Backbone as JSON, one array per atom type, in Angstrom:
{
  "sequence": "MWEIYDELIDAVPKDLKVSDCCIGLNWILVKSKATGIAMTPLEGHGSINMAGNIVGMGVQELAQYIKSWNNFEPALALAAINSALNTEERVKQLTGRSVSSHPRSNAFEYYRHLFLSKKVAVIGHFPDLESLSEICELSILERRPGHKDFPDPACEYLLPLQDYVLITGTTLINKTLPRLLELSKNSTVILVGPSTPLTPRLFSFGISTLAGSVITDSKVWNFVRQGGGGMAIFQHGCSMVKISSSEEKDTTNSRTAVTV",
  "N": [[0.82, -1.22, 0.0], [2.1, 1.16, 0.5], [3.72, 1.71, -1.6], [3.33, 3.61, -3.69], [3.67, 5.96, -2.3], [6.32, 5.77, -1.43], [7.58, 5.94, -3.88], [7.03, 8.61, -4.59], [8.38, 10.01, -2.56], [10.99, 9.2, -3.11], [11.36, 10.4, -5.54], [12.0, 13.0, -5.04], [14.65, 15.3, -5.08], [17.61, 14.9, -3.11], [19.09, 17.05, -2.2], [17.6, 19.36, -1.9], [16.22, 22.14, -0.08], [13.72, 23.42, 2.16], [12.53, 26.63, 1.69], [10.49, 28.32, 2.34], [7.15, 28.38, 3.71], [3.55, 28.12, 3.86], [0.57, 27.78, 5.55], [-2.52, 27.92, 4.7], [-6.05, 28.78, 4.96], [-7.33, 27.36, 2.96], [-5.43, 26.4, 1.17], [-2.14, 24.97, 1.02], [1.2, 26.0, 0.85], [4.51, 25.34, -0.21], [7.85, 26.25, -0.58], [10.64, 25.47, -2.52], [12.61, 24.3, -4.86], [10.71, 25.21, -6.63], [7.43, 26.63, -6.16], [5.26, 24.62, -4.4], [1.96, 23.22, -4.17], [-0.83, 22.2, -2.17], [-4.05, 21.01, -1.15], [-5.59, 22.31, 1.77], [-6.52, 20.21, 4.4], [-9.92, 19.25, 5.24], [-10.54, 17.7, 7.3], [-9.27, 16.22, 10.32], [-6.62, 16.52, 12.79], [-5.78, 19.73, 13.56], [-2.89, 20.52, 13.6], [0.68, 20.86, 13.35], [3.38, 18.89, 13.86], [6.08, 19.55, 13.42], [6.14, 22.25, 13.34], [7.62, 25.48, 13.23], [10.08, 24.56, 12.65], [10.14, 23.99, 10.01], [11.02, 25.54, 7.75], [14.06, 25.36, 6.21], [14.32, 22.66, 6.52], [15.17, 19.53, 4.92], [13.74, 18.86, 1.77], [13.1, 16.26, 1.01], [13.1, 15.02, 3.5], [10.9, 16.28, 4.71], [9.01, 15.41, 2.92], [8.59, 12.77, 3.65], [6.67, 12.8, 5.57], [4.34, 12.41, 4.29], [3.34, 9.98, 4.8], [2.18, 10.19, 7.23], [-0.56, 9.96, 9.57], [-1.89, 12.12, 10.5], [-3.73, 14.37, 8.99], [-2.95, 16.99, 8.25], [-0.2, 17.01, 8.2], [0.6, 15.14, 6.06], [-0.53, 16.63, 3.98], [1.01, 18.96, 3.97], [3.43, 17.72, 3.4], [2.86, 16.78, 0.82], [2.62, 19.19, -0.59], [5.27, 19.94, -0.37], [6.54, 17.91, -1.87], [5.45, 18.55, -4.36], [6.66, 21.0, -4.72], [9.13, 20.31, -5.59], [8.66, 18.74, -7.84], [6.6, 19.81, -9.5], [7.31, 21.85, -11.6], [8.1, 24.5, -13.9], [10.21, 23.91, -15.61], [10.37, 21.09, -15.54], [7.88, 20.37, -16.63], [8.2, 21.29, -19.24], [10.23, 19.6, -20.02], [8.97, 17.08, -19.81], [6.75, 17.21, -21.5], [7.45, 18.65, -23.73], [6.44, 21.12, -24.11], [5.81, 24.5, -23.07], [4.55, 25.65, -19.88], [2.74, 27.76, -20.23], [1.65, 27.19, -22.68], [-0.1, 25.14, -22.31], [-3.51, 24.07, -22.3], [-5.98, 26.23, -20.89], [-8.07, 24.97, -19.38], [-10.09, 22.94, -17.27], [-9.78, 19.42, -16.38], [-12.24, 18.18, -16.67], [-13.61, 19.65, -18.56], [-11.77, 19.63, -20.68], [-11.45, 16.92, -21.41], [-13.97, 16.23, -22.01], [-15.17, 15.35, -24.42], [-14.4, 12.72, -24.53], [-15.94, 11.47, -22.66], [-18.49, 11.1, -23.56], [-21.49, 9.4, -23.52], [-20.45, 7.48, -21.83], [-19.6, 5.61, -18.81], [-18.83, 7.41, -16.04], [-16.94, 8.18, -13.23], [-16.35, 10.39, -10.54], [-14.11, 11.2, -8.06], [-14.52, 13.18, -5.46], [-16.19, 16.21, -5.12], [-16.0, 18.34, -7.44], [-16.18, 21.79, -8.65], [-18.96, 22.7, -10.76], [-19.61, 20.22, -11.96], [-22.01, 19.12, -12.64], [-22.97, 19.51, -15.25], [-21.81, 17.53, -16.73], [-23.38, 15.31, -16.39], [-25.26, 15.43, -18.33], [-24.23, 14.31, -20.59], [-23.13, 11.87, -20.02], [-23.09, 8.85, -18.0], [-22.96, 9.73, -14.95], [-21.26, 9.5, -11.84], [-20.74, 10.84, -8.73], [-18.56, 10.77, -6.08], [-18.2, 11.45, -2.68], [-16.69, 12.49, 0.36], [-18.12, 14.02, 2.17], [-21.05, 13.83, 1.34], [-23.22, 15.55, -0.91], [-26.4, 16.56, -2.32], [-27.45, 14.02, -4.44], [-24.88, 13.01, -4.55], [-22.67, 10.2, -4.06], [-21.73, 8.38, -1.12], [-18.43, 7.81, 0.32], [-17.99, 4.89, 0.74], [-19.3, 3.76, -1.42], [-17.57, 3.48, -3.49], [-16.51, 0.93, -3.63], [-18.42, -0.52, -4.92], [-19.08, 0.9, -7.23], [-16.79, 1.76, -8.76], [-15.45, -0.43, -10.14], [-17.07, -0.69, -12.37], [-16.79, 1.37, -14.15], [-16.01, 3.41, -17.06], [-14.36, 5.64, -17.15], [-12.44, 7.08, -14.55], [-12.05, 9.76, -12.46], [-9.91, 11.08, -10.18], [-9.42, 12.93, -7.27], [-6.39, 14.57, -6.38], [-6.02, 14.86, -3.69], [-6.55, 12.5, -2.45], [-4.22, 11.25, -1.98], [-3.46, 12.33, 0.4], [-5.31, 11.46, 2.38], [-4.91, 8.77, 2.21], [-6.44, 7.05, 0.65], [-5.99, 6.62, -2.03], [-4.43, 4.32, -3.06], [-6.24, 2.09, -2.81], [-8.41, 3.03, -4.32], [-7.28, 3.11, -6.87], [-6.82, 0.41, -7.26], [-9.44, -0.54, -7.39], [-10.17, 0.68, -9.72], [-8.89, -0.5, -11.83], [-9.68, -1.44, -14.3], [-10.44, 0.75, -15.68], [-10.0, 3.94, -17.37], [-7.9, 6.14, -15.83], [-7.72, 9.33, -14.37], [-5.77, 11.5, -12.57], [-6.5, 14.28, -10.7], [-6.53, 17.84, -10.1], [-5.1, 20.66, -8.23], [-3.36, 19.61, -6.27], [-2.1, 17.43, -7.36], [0.76, 15.49, -7.98], [3.22, 15.99, -10.48], [4.59, 13.67, -11.89], [5.98, 11.15, -13.91], [6.3, 8.72, -12.7], [3.98, 7.93, -11.51], [2.44, 6.81, -13.48], [2.89, 4.1, -13.64], [1.25, 2.99, -11.82], [-1.25, 2.69, -12.79], [-2.45, 5.04, -13.54], [-3.46, 7.16, -16.08], [-3.38, 9.81, -16.89], [-2.17, 12.93, -15.69], [-3.61, 15.59, -14.29], [-2.75, 18.36, -13.22], [-1.1, 21.09, -11.57], [0.99, 24.03, -11.89], [2.8, 26.45, -10.15], [3.17, 29.66, -11.23], [3.49, 32.3, -10.63], [4.44, 34.52, -8.08], [2.48, 35.86, -6.73], [0.58, 34.19, -5.77], [1.16, 33.6, -3.15], [0.31, 35.77, -1.5], [-2.41, 35.56, -1.98], [-3.08, 33.04, -0.87], [-2.23, 33.4, 1.78], [-4.07, 35.26, 2.59], [-6.38, 33.87, 2.84], [-7.55, 32.94, 0.5], [-9.36, 30.78, -1.76], [-10.68, 27.87, -3.54], [-11.55, 27.79, -7.09], [-10.53, 30.22, -7.77], [-7.85, 30.29, -7.37], [-6.59, 29.87, -9.75], [-6.54, 32.28, -10.96], [-4.6, 33.56, -9.71], [-1.85, 33.02, -10.05], [-1.57, 30.26, -10.35], [-1.3, 27.64, -12.61], [-2.93, 25.47, -14.94], [-2.01, 22.15, -15.84], [-1.62, 19.38, -17.99], [-0.62, 16.08, -18.28], [-0.21, 13.27, -20.14], [0.25, 9.69, -20.11], [0.92, 8.65, -22.6], [1.77, 10.92, -23.98], [4.02, 11.69, -22.5], [5.61, 9.48, -22.92], [6.01, 9.58, -25.71], [7.43, 11.98, -25.88], [9.72, 11.35, -24.42], [10.79, 9.33, -26.04], [11.37, 10.85, -28.29], [13.37, 12.54, -27.33], [15.32, 10.66, -26.79], [15.81, 9.71, -29.35], [16.95, 11.96, -30.52], [19.25, 12.2, -28.99], [20.61, 9.83, -29.64]],
  "CA": [[0.0, 0.0, 0.0], [2.94, 2.35, 0.61], [4.64, 1.8, -2.74], [3.17, 4.87, -4.42], [4.23, 7.01, -1.45], [7.77, 5.62, -1.49], [8.0, 6.46, -5.19], [6.99, 10.07, -4.55], [9.48, 10.47, -1.71], [12.24, 8.93, -3.82], [11.46, 11.31, -6.7], [12.45, 14.32, -4.58], [16.12, 15.4, -4.95], [18.05, 14.89, -1.72], [19.8, 18.27, -1.81], [16.69, 20.5, -1.82], [15.8, 22.6, 1.24], [12.51, 24.25, 2.21], [12.88, 28.03, 1.94], [9.32, 29.04, 2.88], [5.9, 27.61, 3.68], [2.36, 28.84, 4.32], [-0.58, 26.89, 5.71], [-3.68, 28.79, 4.64], [-7.36, 28.19, 5.23], [-7.75, 26.48, 1.86], [-4.3, 25.85, 0.43], [-0.82, 24.93, 1.66], [2.29, 26.27, -0.08], [5.89, 25.1, 0.22], [8.8, 26.72, -1.6], [12.01, 24.96, -2.58], [12.99, 24.57, -6.24], [9.59, 26.04, -7.07], [6.39, 26.62, -5.13], [4.33, 23.5, -4.5], [0.66, 23.49, -3.55], [-1.74, 21.1, -1.82], [-5.25, 21.51, -0.5], [-5.66, 22.19, 3.22], [-7.56, 19.22, 4.72], [-11.11, 19.64, 5.98], [-10.66, 16.79, 8.44], [-8.02, 15.86, 10.97], [-6.14, 17.35, 13.89], [-5.19, 20.91, 12.94], [-1.59, 20.93, 14.13], [1.85, 20.33, 12.65], [4.36, 18.59, 14.91], [7.38, 20.17, 13.17], [5.96, 23.7, 13.21], [8.75, 26.25, 13.76], [11.33, 23.98, 12.14], [9.92, 23.54, 8.63], [11.95, 26.25, 6.88], [15.41, 24.83, 6.39], [14.29, 21.19, 6.44], [15.32, 18.93, 3.61], [12.43, 18.6, 1.17], [12.83, 14.83, 1.08], [12.75, 14.71, 4.88], [9.52, 16.72, 4.9], [8.16, 14.58, 2.06], [8.3, 11.51, 4.31], [5.47, 12.96, 6.38], [3.15, 12.04, 3.51], [2.85, 8.73, 5.38], [1.55, 10.49, 8.51], [-2.02, 9.85, 9.64], [-2.4, 13.45, 10.82], [-3.94, 14.84, 7.62], [-2.27, 18.24, 7.94], [1.2, 16.71, 7.91], [0.77, 14.68, 4.68], [-0.85, 17.72, 3.04], [2.24, 19.76, 3.92], [4.42, 16.91, 2.69], [2.5, 16.75, -0.6], [3.02, 20.48, -1.14], [6.73, 19.89, -0.47], [6.84, 17.08, -3.03], [5.1, 19.32, -5.55], [7.62, 22.09, -4.9], [10.27, 19.74, -6.3], [8.27, 18.07, -9.08], [5.7, 20.59, -10.34], [8.05, 23.04, -12.0], [7.99, 24.84, -15.32], [11.27, 23.21, -16.34], [10.02, 19.68, -15.69], [6.76, 20.27, -17.57], [8.77, 21.44, -20.58], [10.98, 18.38, -20.28], [8.07, 15.93, -19.92], [5.75, 17.35, -22.57], [7.96, 19.38, -24.88], [5.7, 22.38, -24.22], [5.87, 25.35, -21.9], [3.32, 25.68, -19.09], [1.82, 28.74, -20.81], [1.01, 26.65, -23.89], [-1.1, 24.14, -21.94], [-4.87, 24.64, -22.33], [-6.49, 26.75, -19.62], [-9.37, 24.36, -19.09], [-9.91, 21.84, -16.35], [-9.83, 18.09, -16.99], [-13.63, 17.81, -16.96], [-13.92, 20.31, -19.82], [-10.81, 19.26, -21.72], [-11.69, 15.54, -21.83], [-15.43, 16.05, -22.09], [-15.54, 14.59, -25.61], [-14.14, 11.3, -24.28], [-16.92, 10.96, -21.71], [-19.79, 10.99, -24.2], [-22.18, 8.1, -23.42], [-19.65, 6.56, -21.03], [-19.76, 5.61, -17.36], [-17.76, 8.25, -15.51], [-17.0, 8.43, -11.79], [-15.45, 11.44, -10.06], [-13.86, 11.16, -6.63], [-14.41, 14.58, -5.04], [-17.18, 17.03, -5.8], [-15.4, 19.54, -8.02], [-17.18, 22.76, -9.13], [-19.57, 22.64, -12.1], [-19.62, 18.87, -12.52], [-23.36, 18.68, -12.99], [-23.21, 19.52, -16.7], [-21.35, 16.26, -17.3], [-24.46, 14.32, -16.31], [-26.06, 15.56, -19.55], [-23.61, 13.58, -21.71], [-22.61, 10.56, -19.61], [-23.65, 8.3, -16.76], [-22.02, 10.33, -13.99], [-21.34, 9.19, -10.41], [-19.84, 11.66, -7.93], [-18.36, 10.22, -4.75], [-17.73, 12.55, -1.82], [-16.62, 12.15, 1.79], [-19.27, 14.71, 2.75], [-21.92, 13.85, 0.15], [-24.34, 16.46, -1.07], [-27.53, 16.03, -3.07], [-27.12, 13.14, -5.56], [-23.55, 12.43, -4.41], [-22.54, 8.93, -3.37], [-20.74, 8.42, -0.03], [-17.17, 7.12, 0.07], [-17.99, 3.42, 0.61], [-19.88, 3.34, -2.7], [-16.49, 3.22, -4.44], [-16.32, -0.51, -3.75], [-19.47, -1.04, -5.8], [-19.21, 1.66, -8.47], [-15.58, 1.97, -9.56], [-15.14, -1.5, -11.1], [-18.0, -0.66, -13.49], [-16.65, 2.63, -14.87], [-15.1, 3.58, -18.2], [-13.39, 6.66, -16.73], [-12.47, 7.47, -13.15], [-11.25, 10.95, -12.19], [-9.66, 11.03, -8.75], [-8.74, 14.1, -6.74], [-5.05, 14.33, -5.86], [-6.02, 14.88, -2.23], [-6.65, 11.13, -1.94], [-2.89, 10.9, -1.48], [-3.38, 12.81, 1.78], [-6.09, 10.61, 3.3], [-4.44, 7.39, 2.01], [-7.41, 6.23, -0.06], [-5.66, 6.46, -3.45], [-4.07, 2.96, -3.49], [-7.43, 1.26, -2.97], [-9.19, 3.56, -5.44], [-6.61, 2.67, -8.09], [-7.07, -1.02, -7.38], [-10.82, -0.7, -7.83], [-10.33, 1.3, -11.04], [-7.87, -1.08, -12.71], [-10.23, -1.67, -15.65], [-10.89, 2.05, -16.18], [-9.01, 4.98, -17.65], [-7.84, 6.93, -14.6], [-7.1, 10.65, -14.42], [-5.56, 12.11, -11.26], [-6.86, 15.65, -11.05], [-6.56, 18.87, -9.07], [-3.82, 21.31, -7.99], [-2.5, 18.82, -5.38], [-1.56, 16.29, -8.1], [2.19, 15.54, -8.34], [3.45, 15.79, -11.91], [5.72, 12.77, -12.11], [5.6, 9.96, -14.68], [6.35, 7.53, -11.85], [2.61, 7.56, -11.16], [1.81, 6.08, -14.57], [3.05, 2.66, -13.44], [0.23, 2.56, -10.86], [-2.53, 2.61, -13.47], [-2.95, 6.38, -13.85], [-3.14, 7.45, -17.49], [-3.18, 11.24, -17.09], [-2.01, 13.79, -14.52], [-4.17, 16.93, -14.55], [-2.34, 19.08, -12.02], [-0.86, 22.53, -11.67], [2.31, 24.6, -11.64], [2.74, 27.83, -9.7], [3.97, 30.45, -12.16], [3.56, 33.69, -10.19], [4.55, 34.59, -6.63], [1.3, 36.5, -6.13], [-0.21, 33.15, -5.13], [1.43, 33.62, -1.72], [-0.61, 36.71, -0.86], [-3.76, 35.01, -2.11], [-3.24, 31.96, 0.1], [-2.09, 33.97, 3.13], [-5.27, 36.03, 2.91], [-7.54, 32.98, 2.93], [-8.15, 32.63, -0.79], [-9.61, 29.36, -2.0], [-11.47, 27.51, -4.71], [-11.02, 27.93, -8.44], [-9.87, 31.53, -7.92], [-6.4, 30.09, -7.32], [-6.08, 29.9, -11.12], [-6.37, 33.69, -11.35], [-3.59, 34.13, -8.81], [-0.52, 32.45, -10.2], [-1.59, 28.8, -10.48], [-1.64, 27.29, -13.99], [-3.3, 24.08, -15.17], [-1.12, 21.36, -16.69], [-2.08, 18.0, -18.2], [0.41, 15.21, -18.83], [-0.7, 11.9, -20.33], [1.32, 8.7, -20.19], [1.33, 8.53, -24.01], [2.5, 12.13, -24.34], [5.33, 11.62, -21.85], [6.36, 8.42, -23.6], [6.4, 10.1, -27.02], [8.46, 13.0, -25.68], [10.93, 10.64, -24.0], [11.34, 8.67, -27.23], [11.91, 11.89, -29.17], [14.63, 13.0, -26.75], [16.27, 9.57, -26.97], [16.16, 9.68, -30.77], [17.85, 13.08, -30.79], [20.52, 11.87, -28.35], [21.27, 8.8, -30.45]],
  "C": [[0.86, 1.27, 0.0], [3.8, 2.59, -0.63], [4.54, 3.14, -3.46], [3.75, 6.04, -3.62], [5.76, 6.97, -1.46], [8.32, 6.16, -2.81], [8.04, 7.99, -5.19], [8.13, 10.64, -3.7], [10.81, 10.32, -2.44], [12.45, 9.87, -5.0], [12.0, 12.69, -6.32], [13.97, 14.34, -4.45], [16.54, 15.56, -3.49], [18.66, 16.22, -1.27], [18.89, 19.49, -1.65], [16.32, 20.83, -0.38], [14.53, 23.45, 1.12], [12.93, 25.68, 2.54], [11.71, 28.84, 2.48], [8.13, 28.09, 2.88], [4.77, 28.48, 4.23], [1.22, 27.83, 4.4], [-1.82, 27.77, 5.82], [-4.97, 28.05, 4.95], [-7.73, 27.13, 4.2], [-6.61, 25.79, 1.13], [-3.04, 25.89, 1.29], [0.22, 25.15, 0.58], [3.62, 25.93, 0.57], [6.8, 25.53, -0.92], [10.14, 26.03, -1.44], [12.53, 25.3, -3.98], [11.96, 25.48, -6.91], [8.62, 26.11, -5.91], [5.44, 25.47, -5.4], [3.07, 23.8, -3.72], [-0.06, 22.19, -3.23], [-2.93, 21.69, -1.09], [-5.17, 21.3, 1.01], [-6.79, 21.23, 3.57], [-8.75, 19.83, 5.46], [-11.25, 18.82, 7.26], [-9.28, 16.52, 9.03], [-7.66, 16.85, 12.06], [-5.34, 18.51, 13.33], [-3.9, 21.37, 13.58], [-0.49, 20.23, 13.35], [2.94, 20.12, 13.68], [5.69, 19.31, 14.7], [7.27, 21.67, 12.96], [7.1, 24.45, 13.9], [10.08, 25.76, 13.24], [11.23, 23.58, 10.67], [10.88, 24.22, 7.66], [13.37, 25.8, 7.21], [15.47, 23.32, 6.37], [14.63, 20.73, 5.03], [13.95, 18.6, 3.04], [12.1, 17.11, 1.23], [12.47, 14.39, 2.5], [11.3, 15.09, 5.16], [8.57, 15.84, 4.1], [7.77, 13.27, 2.74], [7.07, 11.58, 5.2], [4.2, 12.69, 5.58], [2.57, 10.72, 4.01], [2.17, 8.95, 6.74], [0.04, 10.32, 8.43], [-2.67, 11.12, 10.17], [-2.53, 14.2, 9.5], [-3.2, 16.13, 7.27], [-0.8, 18.02, 7.61], [1.39, 16.12, 6.51], [0.38, 15.73, 3.64], [0.36, 18.64, 2.87], [3.32, 19.02, 3.14], [4.14, 16.86, 1.19], [2.86, 18.07, -1.28], [4.54, 20.54, -1.31], [7.17, 19.07, -1.68], [6.57, 17.85, -4.32], [6.04, 20.49, -5.79], [8.86, 21.62, -5.66], [9.9, 19.23, -7.69], [7.45, 18.94, -10.03], [6.34, 21.92, -10.69], [7.9, 23.28, -13.5], [9.03, 24.08, -16.15], [10.91, 21.75, -16.57], [8.86, 19.48, -16.65], [7.27, 20.38, -19.01], [9.52, 20.17, -20.98], [10.06, 17.19, -20.56], [7.15, 16.01, -21.13], [6.27, 18.02, -23.83], [7.27, 20.71, -25.09], [5.86, 23.18, -22.94], [4.54, 25.3, -21.16], [2.29, 26.62, -19.73], [1.1, 28.23, -22.04], [-0.01, 25.57, -23.57], [-2.48, 24.79, -21.88], [-5.34, 25.07, -20.95], [-7.91, 26.26, -19.38], [-9.14, 23.18, -18.17], [-10.12, 20.49, -17.05], [-11.25, 17.7, -17.41], [-14.09, 18.45, -18.28], [-13.05, 19.77, -20.96], [-11.08, 17.86, -22.28], [-13.17, 15.22, -21.99], [-15.83, 15.18, -23.28], [-15.31, 13.09, -25.43], [-15.23, 10.65, -23.43], [-18.3, 10.71, -22.32], [-20.31, 9.56, -24.15], [-21.4, 7.05, -22.63], [-20.08, 6.6, -19.56], [-18.56, 6.33, -16.76], [-17.97, 8.46, -14.02], [-15.97, 9.49, -11.43], [-15.34, 11.33, -8.55], [-13.57, 12.58, -6.17], [-15.39, 15.43, -5.82], [-16.57, 18.36, -6.24], [-16.5, 20.49, -8.49], [-17.69, 22.42, -10.53], [-19.51, 21.26, -12.75], [-20.96, 18.47, -13.12], [-23.61, 18.63, -14.49], [-22.75, 18.24, -17.37], [-22.45, 15.22, -17.33], [-25.36, 14.36, -17.55], [-25.51, 14.7, -20.69], [-23.12, 12.19, -21.33], [-23.37, 10.07, -18.38], [-22.68, 8.66, -15.64], [-22.31, 9.89, -12.56], [-20.3, 10.04, -9.69], [-19.77, 11.08, -6.53], [-17.68, 11.27, -3.88], [-17.74, 12.11, -0.37], [-17.75, 12.81, 2.57], [-20.3, 14.88, 1.64], [-23.02, 14.88, 0.22], [-25.45, 15.77, -1.83], [-27.04, 15.28, -4.3], [-25.69, 12.61, -5.54], [-23.65, 11.05, -3.77], [-21.53, 9.07, -2.23], [-19.52, 7.58, -0.39], [-17.29, 5.6, -0.14], [-18.56, 2.91, -0.7], [-18.79, 3.04, -3.73], [-16.29, 1.72, -4.67], [-17.29, -1.13, -4.76], [-19.43, -0.39, -7.18], [-17.96, 1.65, -9.36], [-15.25, 0.82, -10.51], [-16.0, -1.48, -12.36], [-17.78, 0.52, -14.43], [-15.74, 2.53, -16.09], [-13.99, 4.56, -17.85], [-13.57, 6.93, -15.24], [-11.52, 8.65, -12.97], [-11.14, 11.09, -10.68], [-8.92, 12.28, -8.3], [-7.38, 13.72, -6.15], [-4.99, 14.31, -4.35], [-6.21, 13.49, -1.63], [-5.28, 10.59, -1.52], [-2.77, 11.27, 0.0], [-4.1, 11.86, 2.73], [-5.85, 9.11, 3.09], [-5.43, 6.49, 1.3], [-7.0, 5.92, -1.5], [-5.27, 5.03, -3.82], [-5.28, 2.05, -3.71], [-8.28, 1.73, -4.15], [-8.59, 3.12, -6.77], [-6.83, 1.18, -8.33], [-8.47, -1.29, -7.9], [-11.03, -0.22, -9.26], [-9.4, 0.68, -12.09], [-8.37, -1.35, -14.13], [-10.71, -0.38, -16.31], [-9.71, 2.9, -16.62], [-9.04, 5.96, -16.49], [-7.09, 8.24, -14.84], [-6.98, 11.16, -13.0], [-5.63, 13.62, -11.45], [-6.83, 16.58, -9.84], [-5.18, 19.46, -8.8], [-2.86, 20.51, -7.12], [-1.78, 17.69, -6.1], [-0.07, 16.43, -8.39], [2.4, 15.21, -9.81], [4.71, 14.96, -12.11], [5.26, 11.54, -12.87], [5.7, 8.67, -13.88], [4.94, 7.04, -11.51], [1.92, 6.75, -12.26], [1.89, 4.57, -14.35], [2.02, 2.1, -12.45], [-1.17, 2.55, -11.48], [-3.17, 3.95, -13.77], [-2.53, 6.72, -15.27], [-2.81, 8.92, -17.73], [-3.07, 11.95, -15.75], [-2.52, 15.18, -14.9], [-3.93, 17.77, -13.3], [-2.09, 20.55, -12.28], [0.6, 22.85, -11.42], [2.11, 26.04, -11.2], [3.7, 28.65, -10.56], [4.12, 31.91, -11.74], [3.55, 33.74, -8.66], [3.36, 35.25, -5.95], [0.39, 35.47, -5.46], [-0.01, 33.15, -3.62], [0.5, 34.57, -0.98], [-2.04, 36.19, -0.89], [-4.02, 33.95, -1.04], [-3.16, 32.49, 1.52], [-3.35, 34.71, 3.57], [-6.54, 35.19, 2.84], [-8.2, 32.62, 1.63], [-8.32, 31.15, -1.02], [-10.35, 29.12, -3.29], [-10.76, 27.72, -6.03], [-10.32, 29.26, -8.67], [-8.36, 31.41, -7.86], [-5.79, 30.2, -8.72], [-6.04, 31.31, -11.71], [-5.28, 34.36, -10.52], [-2.29, 33.33, -8.85], [-0.43, 30.95, -10.3], [-2.07, 28.44, -11.89], [-1.93, 25.8, -14.13], [-2.35, 23.41, -16.15], [-1.68, 19.95, -16.79], [-0.98, 17.21, -18.88], [-0.15, 13.81, -18.94], [0.48, 10.96, -20.43], [1.81, 8.57, -21.63], [2.15, 9.73, -24.44], [3.91, 12.09, -23.75], [6.21, 10.59, -22.53], [6.86, 8.89, -24.95], [7.53, 11.11, -26.89], [9.78, 12.36, -25.28], [11.59, 9.97, -25.19], [11.98, 9.67, -28.17], [13.26, 12.36, -28.65], [15.7, 11.94, -26.94], [16.76, 9.52, -28.42], [17.17, 10.78, -31.11], [19.24, 12.78, -30.22], [21.31, 10.86, -29.15], [21.77, 9.39, -31.75]]
}
C-alpha cells in the first residue's frame, strides 16, 4: 500500500531545502525549487508537529510525512513534493511544451468529448460537474456527500463498473488512493486537481493522465495567506497542466532519438 508514497518520496532530490511555507485556510504552499501546492484538509487534527522547524528542512525529509495519519502533515508533505516536481522546467521536459502553452481548461472540460455516453465516476465534488451528467452516466463520490452524491464506501461497488475514473489528488493525503486505483484497474484513470504531483512515476500505478498545476507567479502567496480558496487560485498564479502517459512516452522517445 505504501509503494506509491515511497516512489513520490524517492522522486524528490536529496539536496533541496525548504525556503518558505504557508498553511492557509484552503491551500498549503511550500517553496524549494519552485512553489508547491496542496489543499488544506477539511478533516483531521489541525496541528503540525514540526511547526517552527519547517523552513530549512530537507524537502525529502519533509516529504516523508506524507505517510503520517495526521492529515495536515501529509498535506504539507504533498506540497513539499510538488515544490520539487511541479516546475515549469520539468513540464517542458516531460511534454515538450511550456506551461503557458497548456490549455487553460480543467480536466472535466478538456476531456469532455471522451466521456460521451460513457460511465464516468469522479472522486471529489469539483465545481460545475453537474453539466457532465447531460452527456454521460455520472457518479460523484464525496466524503461529505451532497444532493445526488454517493458516499465514500460506494467506491467498492461503483468503480469497477466505470469507463473513466477521475480522482482528486487529495486522496494521497487521506491514504485512499491505493485502494481507489485497485478498484479502477479496468478504467481509464485521471488524477486531477492542484494537489496532483506531476511525475511519470505515477503512470506505473494505473494512472493514465495527470491533470495538475504549476505555480507560475509569486502572487499566489498573498492570495493563500489572505484565505483565498477555490477555483480563484487559477487567477492568482496557479496554472493548469495536463500530462498523459502517451505524451510523456512520445516526448521521451523523441529525446532519446535526438541523443542517439
